KOLTIBA-548208 format. One line per 10 residues: number of its first residue (from 1); for each residue x, y, z of N, C-alpha, C, O. Coordinates in steps of 0.2 Angstrom, whole numbers, padded with zeros to 4 digits. Example, Ala and Ser with C-alpha at 12.3 -4.5 7.8 and 13.67 -1.06 7.14 Angstrom:
BEGIN
1> 0066 -0028 0039 0062 -0022 0039 0066 -0016 0039 0071 -0017 0042 ~ 0064 -0011 0035 0068 -0005 0036 0064 0000 0039 0067 0006 0040
***
This chain:
BEGIN
1> -0568 -0369 -0099 -0568 -0362 -0100 -0563 -0359 -0105 -0564 -0355 -0109 ~ -0557 -0363 -0105 -0552 -0361 -0110 -0554 -0362 -0117 -0552 -0358 -0121 ~ -0557 -0367 -0118 -0559 -0369 -0125 -0564 -0365 -0128 -0565 -0365 -0134 ~ -0568 -0361 -0124 -0573 -0356 -0127 -0569 -0350 -0130 -0573 -0346 -0133 ~ -0563 -0349 -0129 -0560 -0343 -0131 -0555 -0344 -0136 -0552 -0350 -0137 ~ -0553 -0339 -0140 -0548 -0340 -0146 -0541 -0340 -0143 -0540 -0338 -0137 ~ -0537 -0343 -0147 -0530 -0343 -0144 -0527 -0336 -0144 -0528 -0331 -0148 ~ -0523 -0335 -0138 -0520 -0329 -0137 -0512 -0330 -0138 -0510 -0334 -0134 ~ -0509 -0326 -0142 -0502 -0327 -0143 -0497 -0326 -0137 -0492 -0330 -0136 ~ -0499 -0322 -0132 -0495 -0321 -0126 -0497 -0325 -0121 -0493 -0329 -0118
11> -0504 -0325 -0119 -0506 -0328 -0113 -0506 -0336 -0114 -0504 -0339 -0109 ~ -0507 -0338 -0120 -0507 -0346 -0121 -0499 -0348 -0120 -0498 -0353 -0117 ~ -0495 -0344 -0123 -0488 -0345 -0122 -0486 -0346 -0115 -0482 -0350 -0113 ~ -0488 -0341 -0111 -0486 -0340 -0104 -0489 -0347 -0100 -0486 -0349 -0096 ~ -0495 -0349 -0102 -0498 -0355 -0099 -0494 -0361 -0100 -0493 -0365 -0096 ~ -0492 -0362 -0106 -0488 -0367 -0108 -0481 -0367 -0105 -0479 -0372 -0102 ~ -0478 -0361 -0104 -0472 -0360 -0101 -0472 -0362 -0093 -0468 -0366 -0091 ~ -0478 -0360 -0090 -0479 -0361 -0083 -0480 -0369 -0082 -0477 -0372 -0077 ~ -0483 -0372 -0087 -0485 -0379 -0086 -0478 -0383 -0087 -0477 -0388 -0083 ~ -0474 -0381 -0092 -0468 -0385 -0093 -0463 -0384 -0087 -0459 -0389 -0085
21> -0463 -0378 -0084 -0459 -0377 -0078 -0461 -0382 -0072 -0457 -0386 -0069 ~ -0468 -0383 -0071 -0470 -0387 -0066 -0468 -0395 -0068 -0466 -0399 -0063 ~ -0469 -0397 -0074 -0468 -0403 -0076 -0460 -0405 -0075 -0458 -0410 -0074 ~ -0456 -0400 -0077 -0449 -0401 -0076 -0447 -0402 -0069 -0443 -0407 -0068 ~ -0450 -0398 -0064 -0448 -0400 -0057 -0451 -0406 -0055 -0447 -0410 -0051 ~ -0457 -0409 -0057 -0459 -0415 -0055 -0455 -0421 -0058 -0453 -0426 -0055 ~ -0453 -0420 -0065 -0448 -0425 -0068 -0442 -0425 -0064 -0439 -0431 -0064 ~ -0439 -0420 -0062 -0432 -0420 -0059 -0433 -0421 -0051 -0428 -0421 -0048 ~ -0439 -0422 -0049 -0440 -0423 -0042 -0438 -0418 -0037 -0434 -0419 -0032 ~ -0439 -0412 -0039 -0436 -0406 -0036 -0442 -0403 -0032 -0447 -0402 -0035
31> -0442 -0402 -0025 -0447 -0399 -0022 -0444 -0394 -0017 -0440 -0395 -0013 ~ -0446 -0388 -0018 -0444 -0382 -0014 -0449 -0377 -0015 -0451 -0375 -0021 ~ -0452 -0374 -0010 -0457 -0369 -0011 -0455 -0363 -0016 -0460 -0360 -0019 ~ -0449 -0361 -0016 -0447 -0355 -0020 -0445 -0357 -0027 -0444 -0353 -0031 ~ -0445 -0364 -0028 -0443 -0366 -0035 -0449 -0365 -0040 -0448 -0364 -0046 ~ -0455 -0365 -0038 -0461 -0364 -0042 -0463 -0356 -0043 -0468 -0355 -0046 ~ -0459 -0352 -0040 -0460 -0345 -0041 -0461 -0343 -0048 -0465 -0339 -0050 ~ -0456 -0345 -0053 -0457 -0343 -0060 -0464 -0345 -0063 -0467 -0342 -0067 ~ -0466 -0351 -0061 -0472 -0354 -0063 -0478 -0349 -0061 -0483 -0349 -0065 ~ -0478 -0347 -0055 -0483 -0342 -0053 -0483 -0336 -0058 -0489 -0333 -0060
41> -0477 -0333 -0059 -0477 -0327 -0064 -0480 -0328 -0071 -0483 -0324 -0073 ~ -0478 -0334 -0073 -0481 -0336 -0080 -0488 -0338 -0080 -0492 -0336 -0085 ~ -0491 -0341 -0075 -0497 -0344 -0075 -0503 -0339 -0073 -0508 -0339 -0075 ~ -0502 -0335 -0067 -0507 -0331 -0064 -0510 -0326 -0069 -0516 -0326 -0070 ~ -0506 -0322 -0073 -0509 -0317 -0077 -0514 -0320 -0083 -0519 -0318 -0083 ~ -0512 -0325 -0086 -0516 -0328 -0091 -0523 -0331 -0088 -0528 -0331 -0091 ~ -0522 -0334 -0082 -0528 -0337 -0079 -0533 -0332 -0077 -0539 -0333 -0078 ~ -0530 -0326 -0074 -0535 -0321 -0073 -0538 -0318 -0079 -0544 -0316 -0079 ~ -0534 -0317 -0084 -0537 -0315 -0091 -0542 -0319 -0094 -0547 -0316 -0095 ~ -0541 -0326 -0094 -0546 -0330 -0097 -0552 -0331 -0093 -0557 -0332 -0096
51> -0551 -0330 -0086 -0557 -0331 -0082 -0562 -0324 -0083 -0568 -0325 -0083 ~ -0558 -0319 -0084 -0562 -0312 -0085 -0566 -0312 -0092 -0571 -0310 -0093 ~ -0562 -0315 -0097 -0565 -0315 -0104 -0570 -0321 -0105 -0574 -0320 -0110 ~ -0571 -0325 -0100 -0576 -0331 -0101 -0583 -0328 -0100 -0584 -0324 -0095 ~ -0587 -0329 -0105 -0594 -0327 -0104 -0599 -0331 -0100 -0603 -0329 -0097 ~ -0597 -0338 -0100 -0601 -0342 -0096 -0597 -0345 -0090 -0593 -0349 -0091 ~ -0598 -0342 -0084 -0595 -0344 -0078 -0599 -0349 -0075 -0604 -0347 -0071 ~ -0597 -0355 -0075 -0601 -0361 -0071 -0600 -0361 -0064 -0595 -0357 -0062 ~ -0604 -0364 -0060 -0603 -0365 -0053 -0596 -0368 -0052 -0593 -0366 -0047 ~ -0594 -0373 -0056 -0588 -0376 -0055 -0582 -0371 -0056 -0577 -0371 -0052
61> -0582 -0368 -0061 -0577 -0363 -0063 -0576 -0358 -0057 -0571 -0356 -0055 ~ -0582 -0355 -0055 -0582 -0350 -0049 -0579 -0353 -0043 -0576 -0350 -0039 ~ -0581 -0360 -0042 -0579 -0363 -0036 -0571 -0364 -0036 -0568 -0363 -0031 ~ -0569 -0366 -0042 -0561 -0367 -0043 -0558 -0360 -0042 -0552 -0360 -0039 ~ -0561 -0355 -0045 -0557 -0348 -0044 -0557 -0346 -0037 -0553 -0343 -0035 ~ -0563 -0347 -0033 -0563 -0345 -0026 -0558 -0349 -0022 -0554 -0346 -0018 ~ -0557 -0355 -0023 -0552 -0359 -0019 -0545 -0357 -0021 -0541 -0356 -0017 ~ -0544 -0356 -0028 -0537 -0354 -0030 -0536 -0347 -0027 -0530 -0346 -0024 ~ -0541 -0342 -0027 -0540 -0336 -0024 -0538 -0336 -0016 -0534 -0333 -0014 ~ -0542 -0340 -0013 -0541 -0341 -0006 -0534 -0344 -0004 -0531 -0342 0001
71> -0532 -0349 -0008 -0525 -0352 -0007 -0520 -0347 -0009 -0515 -0347 -0005 ~ -0521 -0342 -0013 -0516 -0337 -0015 -0515 -0332 -0009 -0510 -0330 -0007 ~ -0521 -0330 -0006 -0521 -0325 -0001 -0519 -0328 0006 -0515 -0325 0010 ~ -0521 -0334 0007 -0519 -0337 0014 -0513 -0341 0014 -0510 -0343 0019 ~ -0510 -0343 0008 -0504 -0347 0008 -0498 -0345 0004 -0493 -0344 0006 ~ -0500 -0344 -0003 -0494 -0342 -0007 -0491 -0335 -0006 -0485 -0334 -0005 ~ -0496 -0330 -0005 -0493 -0323 -0004 -0490 -0322 0003 -0484 -0319 0003 ~ -0493 -0325 0008 -0489 -0325 0015 -0482 -0328 0015 -0477 -0326 0017 ~ -0482 -0334 0011 -0476 -0338 0011 -0471 -0334 0007 -0465 -0334 0008 ~ -0473 -0331 0001 -0469 -0327 -0003 -0465 -0321 0001 -0460 -0320 0000
81> -0470 -0318 0005 -0467 -0312 0009 -0462 -0315 0014 -0457 -0311 0016 ~ -0464 -0320 0017 -0459 -0323 0022 -0453 -0325 0019 -0447 -0323 0022 ~ -0452 -0328 0013 -0446 -0330 0010 -0442 -0323 0008 -0436 -0323 0009 ~ -0446 -0318 0005 -0442 -0312 0004 -0439 -0309 0010 -0433 -0307 0009 ~ -0442 -0308 0015 -0439 -0305 0021 -0434 -0310 0025 -0429 -0307 0027 ~ -0436 -0316 0025 -0431 -0321 0028 -0424 -0321 0025 -0419 -0320 0028 ~ -0424 -0321 0018 -0418 -0321 0015 -0414 -0315 0014 -0408 -0314 0013 ~ -0418 -0309 0015 -0415 -0303 0015 -0411 -0302 0022 -0406 -0299 0021 ~ -0414 -0305 0027 -0410 -0304 0034 -0405 -0309 0035 -0400 -0308 0039 ~ -0406 -0315 0032 -0402 -0321 0034 -0395 -0320 0034 -0391 -0321 0039
91> -0392 -0318 0028 -0385 -0318 0027 -0382 -0312 0031 -0376 -0313 0034 ~ -0386 -0307 0032 -0384 -0301 0036 -0383 -0303 0043 -0378 -0302 0046 ~ -0388 -0306 0046 -0388 -0309 0053 -0382 -0314 0054 -0379 -0314 0059 ~ -0381 -0318 0049 -0376 -0323 0050 -0369 -0320 0050 -0365 -0322 0054 ~ -0368 -0315 0046 -0361 -0312 0046 -0361 -0308 0053 -0355 -0307 0055 ~ -0366 -0305 0055 -0365 -0301 0062 -0364 -0306 0067 -0360 -0305 0072 ~ -0367 -0312 0067 -0366 -0317 0072 -0358 -0319 0072 -0355 -0320 0077 ~ -0356 -0321 0066 -0349 -0323 0065 -0344 -0318 0068 -0339 -0319 0071 ~ -0345 -0311 0066 -0341 -0306 0068 -0341 -0306 0076 -0335 -0305 0079 ~ -0347 -0306 0079 -0347 -0306 0086 -0343 -0312 0089 -0339 -0311 0094
101> -0344 -0318 0086 -0341 -0324 0089 -0334 -0324 0089 -0330 -0326 0093 ~ -0331 -0321 0083 -0324 -0321 0082 -0321 -0316 0088 -0316 -0318 0091 ~ -0324 -0310 0089 -0321 -0306 0094 -0322 -0308 0101 -0318 -0308 0105 ~ -0328 -0311 0102 -0329 -0314 0109 -0325 -0320 0111 -0323 -0320 0117 ~ -0324 -0325 0107 -0320 -0330 0108 -0313 -0328 0109 -0309 -0331 0113 ~ -0311 -0324 0105 -0304 -0321 0105 -0302 -0318 0112 -0297 -0319 0115 ~ -0307 -0314 0115 -0306 -0311 0121 -0308 -0315 0127 -0305 -0315 0132 ~ -0313 -0319 0127 -0316 -0323 0132 -0311 -0330 0133 -0310 -0332 0139 ~ -0309 -0333 0128 -0305 -0339 0128 -0298 -0338 0124 -0297 -0341 0119 ~ -0293 -0333 0127 -0287 -0332 0123 -0282 -0338 0123 -0278 -0339 0119
111> -0283 -0343 0128 -0278 -0348 0129 -0282 -0355 0129 -0278 -0360 0131 ~ -0288 -0356 0128 -0291 -0362 0128 -0296 -0362 0122 -0298 -0357 0119 ~ -0299 -0369 0121 -0303 -0370 0115 -0311 -0369 0118 -0312 -0372 0123 ~ -0314 -0365 0114 -0321 -0363 0116 -0326 -0369 0114 -0325 -0371 0108 ~ -0331 -0371 0118 -0336 -0376 0115 -0342 -0372 0113 -0344 -0368 0117 ~ -0344 -0374 0107 -0350 -0371 0104 -0356 -0376 0103 -0354 -0382 0100 ~ -0362 -0375 0105 -0367 -0379 0104 -0373 -0376 0100 -0374 -0370 0101 ~ -0375 -0379 0095 -0381 -0376 0091 -0387 -0379 0094 -0388 -0385 0093 ~ -0392 -0375 0096 -0398 -0377 0100 -0403 -0380 0095 -0404 -0377 0089 ~ -0405 -0386 0096 -0411 -0389 0092 -0409 -0390 0085 -0413 -0390 0080
121> -0402 -0392 0084 -0400 -0393 0077 -0397 -0400 0077 -0392 -0402 0080 ~ -0401 -0405 0074 -0399 -0412 0073 -0392 -0412 0070 -0391 -0410 0064 ~ -0387 -0416 0073 -0380 -0416 0070 -0380 -0419 0063 -0375 -0418 0059 ~ -0385 -0424 0061 -0385 -0427 0055 -0389 -0423 0050 -0387 -0421 0045 ~ -0395 -0422 0052 -0400 -0418 0047 -0398 -0411 0046 -0399 -0408 0041 ~ -0395 -0408 0051 -0392 -0401 0051 -0385 -0401 0050 -0382 -0396 0052 ~ -0382 -0406 0047 -0374 -0406 0047 -0371 -0400 0043 -0366 -0398 0044 ~ -0375 -0398 0038 -0373 -0392 0034 -0372 -0386 0038 -0368 -0382 0037 ~ -0376 -0385 0043 -0376 -0379 0048 -0370 -0379 0051 -0366 -0374 0052 ~ -0368 -0385 0054 -0361 -0385 0058 -0355 -0384 0053 -0351 -0381 0055
131> -0356 -0387 0047 -0350 -0386 0042 -0349 -0379 0040 -0344 -0377 0040 ~ -0355 -0376 0039 -0355 -0369 0037 -0352 -0364 0042 -0348 -0360 0041 ~ -0354 -0366 0048 -0351 -0362 0054 -0344 -0363 0055 -0340 -0358 0055 ~ -0341 -0369 0054 -0334 -0370 0055 -0330 -0367 0050 -0325 -0364 0051 ~ -0333 -0367 0044 -0329 -0365 0038 -0329 -0357 0038 -0323 -0354 0037 ~ -0334 -0354 0040 -0334 -0347 0040 -0331 -0343 0046 -0328 -0338 0045 ~ -0331 -0347 0051 -0327 -0344 0057 -0319 -0344 0055 -0316 -0340 0057 ~ -0317 -0350 0052 -0310 -0350 0050 -0309 -0345 0045 -0303 -0342 0044 ~ -0314 -0344 0040 -0313 -0339 0035 -0312 -0332 0038 -0309 -0327 0035 ~ -0315 -0331 0044 -0315 -0324 0048 -0309 -0324 0052 -0308 -0320 0056
141> -0304 -0329 0051 -0297 -0328 0054 -0297 -0331 0061 -0293 -0329 0065 ~ -0302 -0335 0063 -0302 -0338 0069 -0300 -0345 0068 -0303 -0349 0065 ~ -0294 -0347 0072 -0291 -0353 0071 -0295 -0359 0073 -0299 -0358 0078 ~ -0295 -0365 0070 -0299 -0371 0073 -0297 -0373 0080 -0300 -0376 0083 ~ -0291 -0371 0082 -0288 -0372 0088 -0291 -0368 0094 -0291 -0370 0100 ~ -0295 -0363 0092 -0298 -0359 0096 -0306 -0360 0098 -0309 -0358 0103 ~ -0309 -0365 0094 -0316 -0367 0095 -0317 -0374 0093 -0314 -0377 0089 ~ -0322 -0377 0096 -0325 -0383 0094 -0332 -0384 0094 -0335 -0380 0098 ~ -0335 -0387 0090 -0342 -0388 0090 -0344 -0395 0093 -0341 -0400 0091 ~ -0349 -0395 0097 -0352 -0401 0100 -0359 -0401 0100 -0362 -0396 0098
151> -0363 -0406 0102 -0370 -0406 0102 -0373 -0410 0108 -0370 -0415 0110 ~ -0378 -0407 0110 -0382 -0411 0115 -0389 -0414 0113 -0393 -0416 0116 ~ -0389 -0414 0106 -0395 -0416 0103 -0394 -0423 0100 -0390 -0425 0097 ~ -0399 -0428 0102 -0399 -0435 0100 -0400 -0435 0093 -0405 -0432 0090 ~ -0396 -0439 0089 -0397 -0439 0082 -0403 -0443 0080 -0405 -0449 0083 ~ -0407 -0440 0075 -0413 -0444 0073 -0412 -0447 0066 -0415 -0452 0065 ~ -0408 -0444 0061 -0407 -0446 0055 -0400 -0448 0054 -0396 -0446 0057 ~ -0399 -0453 0049 -0393 -0455 0047 -0390 -0451 0041 -0393 -0450 0036 ~ -0384 -0449 0042 -0380 -0445 0037 -0377 -0450 0032 -0377 -0456 0034 ~ -0376 -0447 0026 -0373 -0452 0021 -0366 -0454 0023 -0362 -0450 0026
161> -0364 -0459 0020 -0357 -0462 0021 -0352 -0457 0018 -0347 -0455 0022 ~ -0353 -0454 0013 -0349 -0449 0009 -0348 -0443 0014 -0342 -0440 0015 ~ -0353 -0440 0017 -0353 -0435 0021 -0349 -0436 0027 -0344 -0432 0029 ~ -0350 -0442 0030 -0346 -0444 0036 -0339 -0445 0035 -0335 -0443 0039 ~ -0337 -0448 0029 -0331 -0449 0027 -0327 -0443 0026 -0321 -0442 0028 ~ -0330 -0438 0023 -0327 -0431 0022 -0326 -0427 0028 -0320 -0425 0030 ~ -0331 -0427 0032 -0331 -0422 0038 -0327 -0425 0044 -0325 -0422 0048 ~ -0326 -0432 0044 -0323 -0435 0049 -0315 -0433 0049 -0312 -0433 0054 ~ -0313 -0430 0044 -0306 -0427 0043 -0306 -0420 0046 -0300 -0418 0047 ~ -0312 -0417 0048 -0311 -0410 0050 -0310 -0411 0058 -0312 -0415 0061
171> -0306 -0406 0060 -0304 -0406 0067 -0309 -0404 0072 -0307 -0400 0077 ~ -0315 -0406 0072 -0321 -0404 0076 -0324 -0410 0079 -0326 -0415 0075 ~ -0326 -0410 0085 -0329 -0415 0089 -0336 -0417 0085 -0337 -0423 0085 ~ -0340 -0413 0083 -0346 -0414 0080 -0346 -0419 0074 -0351 -0422 0073 ~ -0340 -0419 0071 -0340 -0423 0065 -0336 -0430 0066 -0335 -0434 0062 ~ -0335 -0431 0073 -0331 -0437 0075 -0335 -0443 0077 -0333 -0449 0078 ~ -0342 -0442 0078 -0346 -0447 0080 -0353 -0445 0082 -0354 -0439 0081 ~ -0357 -0449 0085 -0364 -0447 0087 -0365 -0446 0094 -0370 -0446 0097 ~ -0359 -0445 0098 -0359 -0444 0105 -0362 -0437 0107 -0361 -0432 0103 ~ -0366 -0437 0112 -0369 -0431 0114 -0365 -0428 0121 -0362 -0433 0124
181> -0365 -0422 0122 -0362 -0419 0127 -0366 -0414 0131 -0371 -0412 0129 ~ -0365 -0414 0138 -0368 -0409 0142 -0365 -0402 0141 -0359 -0401 0141 ~ -0369 -0397 0141 -0367 -0390 0141 -0364 -0388 0147 -0368 -0388 0152 ~ -0358 -0386 0148 -0355 -0384 0154 -0354 -0377 0155 -0356 -0373 0150 ~ -0352 -0375 0161 -0351 -0367 0162 -0346 -0364 0157 -0341 -0367 0156 ~ -0348 -0359 0154 -0344 -0355 0149 -0345 -0357 0142 -0342 -0354 0138 ~ -0349 -0363 0141 -0350 -0365 0134 -0355 -0360 0131 -0359 -0357 0134 ~ -0354 -0360 0124 -0359 -0356 0120 -0365 -0360 0118 -0364 -0366 0116 ~ -0371 -0357 0118 -0377 -0360 0115 -0380 -0355 0110 -0381 -0350 0112 ~ -0380 -0357 0104 -0383 -0353 0098 -0389 -0355 0096 -0390 -0361 0093
191> -0394 -0351 0096 -0400 -0352 0092 -0400 -0349 0085 -0398 -0344 0084 ~ -0401 -0354 0080 -0400 -0352 0073 -0407 -0352 0069 -0412 -0355 0072 ~ -0408 -0350 0063 -0414 -0351 0059 -0415 -0358 0058 -0420 -0360 0056 ~ -0409 -0362 0059 -0410 -0370 0057 -0411 -0374 0063 -0411 -0380 0063 ~ -0413 -0370 0069 -0415 -0374 0075 -0422 -0376 0074 -0427 -0372 0076 ~ -0423 -0382 0072 -0429 -0385 0071 -0432 -0391 0075 -0438 -0392 0074 ~ -0428 -0393 0079 -0431 -0399 0084 -0434 -0396 0090 -0436 -0400 0094 ~ -0435 -0390 0090 -0439 -0387 0095 -0443 -0381 0092 -0441 -0378 0087 ~ -0448 -0379 0095 -0452 -0373 0093 -0449 -0367 0096 -0450 -0366 0102 ~ -0445 -0363 0093 -0442 -0357 0096 -0446 -0351 0096 -0448 -0348 0091
201> -0449 -0350 0102 -0454 -0345 0104 -0450 -0340 0108 -0445 -0341 0111 ~ -0454 -0334 0109 -0451 -0329 0114 -0451 -0332 0121 -0446 -0330 0125 ~ -0456 -0336 0123 -0456 -0339 0130 -0450 -0344 0131 -0447 -0344 0136 ~ -0448 -0347 0125 -0443 -0352 0126 -0436 -0348 0127 -0432 -0350 0131 ~ -0435 -0343 0123 -0429 -0339 0123 -0428 -0336 0130 -0423 -0336 0133 ~ -0434 -0334 0133 -0434 -0331 0139 -0432 -0336 0145 -0429 -0334 0150 ~ -0435 -0342 0144 -0434 -0347 0149 -0426 -0349 0149 -0424 -0351 0154 ~ -0422 -0348 0144 -0415 -0350 0144 -0412 -0345 0149 -0406 -0346 0151 ~ -0415 -0339 0150 -0411 -0334 0155 -0410 -0337 0162 -0407 -0334 0166 ~ -0414 -0343 0164 -0413 -0346 0170 -0406 -0349 0171 -0403 -0349 0177
211> -0403 -0351 0166 -0396 -0354 0166 -0391 -0351 0161 -0385 -0353 0162 ~ -0393 -0347 0157 -0388 -0344 0152 -0389 -0336 0152 -0394 -0333 0154 ~ -0383 -0333 0150 -0383 -0326 0149 -0384 -0325 0141 -0380 -0327 0137 ~ -0388 -0321 0139 -0389 -0319 0132 -0384 -0313 0131 -0384 -0308 0134 ~ -0379 -0315 0127 -0374 -0310 0126 -0374 -0307 0119 -0371 -0302 0117 ~ -0378 -0309 0114 -0379 -0306 0108 -0386 -0309 0104 -0388 -0315 0105 ~ -0389 -0304 0101 -0394 -0306 0096 -0395 -0302 0091 -0393 -0296 0091 ~ -0398 -0304 0085 -0399 -0300 0079 -0406 -0298 0079 -0410 -0301 0083 ~ -0408 -0293 0076 -0414 -0290 0075 -0416 -0289 0068 -0413 -0287 0064 ~ -0422 -0292 0067 -0425 -0292 0060 -0432 -0289 0060 -0437 -0292 0060
221> -0433 -0282 0061 -0439 -0279 0062 -0444 -0280 0057 -0450 -0280 0058 ~ -0442 -0281 0050 -0447 -0281 0045 -0448 -0289 0043 -0451 -0290 0038 ~ -0445 -0293 0047 -0446 -0300 0045 -0453 -0302 0046 -0456 -0301 0051 ~ -0456 -0306 0041 -0463 -0308 0041 -0463 -0316 0043 -0460 -0320 0040 ~ -0467 -0317 0048 -0467 -0324 0051 -0470 -0329 0045 -0473 -0327 0041 ~ -0468 -0335 0046 -0470 -0341 0041 -0477 -0343 0043 -0479 -0348 0046 ~ -0482 -0338 0041 -0489 -0339 0043 -0493 -0342 0037 -0494 -0337 0032 ~ -0495 -0348 0036 -0498 -0350 0030 -0502 -0357 0032 -0502 -0359 0038 ~ -0505 -0360 0027 -0509 -0366 0029 -0505 -0372 0031 -0507 -0376 0036 ~ -0499 -0372 0029 -0494 -0377 0031 -0492 -0376 0039 -0492 -0381 0043
231> -0491 -0370 0041 -0490 -0368 0048 -0496 -0370 0052 -0495 -0373 0058 ~ -0502 -0369 0050 -0508 -0370 0053 -0508 -0378 0054 -0510 -0380 0060 ~ -0507 -0382 0049 -0507 -0389 0050 -0502 -0392 0055 -0503 -0396 0058 ~ -0496 -0389 0054 -0490 -0391 0059 -0492 -0389 0066 -0491 -0393 0071 ~ -0495 -0383 0067 -0497 -0381 0074 -0502 -0386 0077 -0502 -0388 0083 ~ -0507 -0388 0073 -0512 -0393 0075 -0509 -0400 0076 -0511 -0403 0081 ~ -0505 -0402 0072 -0501 -0408 0073 -0497 -0408 0079 -0497 -0413 0083 ~ -0493 -0403 0080 -0489 -0402 0086 -0493 -0403 0093 -0491 -0405 0098 ~ -0499 -0400 0093 -0504 -0401 0098 -0506 -0408 0100 -0507 -0410 0105 ~ -0506 -0412 0094 -0509 -0419 0095 -0504 -0424 0096 -0505 -0429 0099
241> -0497 -0423 0094 -0492 -0427 0095 -0490 -0428 0102 -0489 -0423 0105 ~ -0488 -0434 0104 -0485 -0435 0111 -0478 -0433 0111 -0475 -0433 0105 ~ -0475 -0433 0116 -0467 -0432 0117 -0464 -0438 0114 -0459 -0437 0110 ~ -0466 -0444 0115 -0463 -0450 0112 -0463 -0450 0104 -0459 -0452 0101 ~ -0469 -0448 0102 -0470 -0447 0094 -0465 -0442 0091 -0463 -0443 0086 ~ -0464 -0437 0095 -0460 -0432 0092 -0453 -0434 0092 -0449 -0433 0087 ~ -0451 -0438 0097 -0444 -0441 0098 -0443 -0446 0092 -0437 -0447 0090 ~ -0448 -0449 0090 -0448 -0454 0085 -0447 -0451 0078 -0446 -0454 0073 ~ -0447 -0444 0077 -0446 -0441 0071 -0453 -0440 0067 -0452 -0439 0061 ~ -0459 -0441 0070 -0465 -0440 0066 -0466 -0432 0064 -0469 -0431 0059
251> -0462 -0428 0067 -0462 -0421 0065 -0455 -0418 0066 -0452 -0417 0071 ~ -0452 -0418 0060 -0445 -0416 0059 -0444 -0409 0061 -0439 -0407 0065 ~ -0448 -0404 0058 -0447 -0397 0060 -0452 -0394 0064 -0458 -0394 0062 ~ -0451 -0393 0071 -0455 -0391 0076 -0455 -0383 0076 -0460 -0380 0080 ~ -0451 -0380 0073 -0450 -0373 0073 -0455 -0370 0068 -0455 -0370 0062 ~ -0461 -0367 0071 -0466 -0365 0067 -0465 -0358 0063 -0467 -0358 0057 ~ -0462 -0353 0066 -0462 -0347 0063 -0455 -0346 0059 -0455 -0341 0054 ~ -0450 -0350 0060 -0444 -0349 0056 -0441 -0342 0056 -0441 -0339 0050 ~ -0439 -0339 0061 -0436 -0333 0061 -0429 -0333 0059 -0425 -0338 0059 ~ -0427 -0327 0055 -0420 -0327 0053 -0415 -0324 0058 -0409 -0323 0056
261> -0417 -0324 0064 -0413 -0321 0069 -0408 -0326 0073 -0410 -0332 0073 ~ -0403 -0324 0075 -0398 -0328 0079 -0397 -0326 0086 -0398 -0320 0087 ~ -0397 -0330 0091 -0396 -0328 0098 -0390 -0332 0101 -0389 -0338 0099 ~ -0386 -0329 0104 -0380 -0332 0107 -0380 -0332 0115 -0381 -0326 0118 ~ -0380 -0337 0118 -0380 -0338 0125 -0373 -0341 0128 -0370 -0344 0124 ~ -0372 -0339 0134 -0366 -0342 0137 -0369 -0345 0144 -0372 -0342 0148 ~ -0367 -0352 0145 -0369 -0355 0151 -0366 -0353 0157 -0360 -0352 0157 ~ -0370 -0351 0162 -0367 -0349 0169 -0364 -0354 0173 -0362 -0353 0178
***
């Protein structure tokens, strides 16, 4: 179809730019859904223009256009809206959570060290989550002597030697080994956007009320859930996998909707 039309100084240049972006990401082995966003900006306008200008629209070209349009409507656009709303709320909710934690730990545990657990966060695969929490709580003027991070999640993935060597010098239990701990009375349990070893649903959060008190949660009223073709595939896969297969790591991220909200519970 493109060969039937004359060269266009703007749209052909945009097609070349979009193609080079994609090739660059492939060559660098970079994969992230939002990294290809500039390629869509460069490629979509010329594709639509050349398709409209074509006088001979074959069955193949119409089929390709239909499939591409369906992919945009069912996958690209919903994913884009999800990322826009997710990152709009994420840093705001994180700071609200930190501010609450600093105040609550200071008042609830003035003379002892509080234990904090991140629900459904693998200590190795999600090691960055623990590190970020420890760093920012200290940045908020909460001494490391006032809190400690532990985990009740069995490790699935191996962390790198460099990460272990660096973090082992940090004064927190989570970085000292792969030992798991039971959550005791008075311990904090935090559900984060990085809680991926479970499917965090409303019913799951409600079920925690049997043993925990919900003392804080953020609200993201305009957040758009992660509803796309990938989520559908994960939902079907989650229904077919057994508990043993999930434990073996066949499905790393079980959290389907990826909410940007935080929930803080205290064990009764």
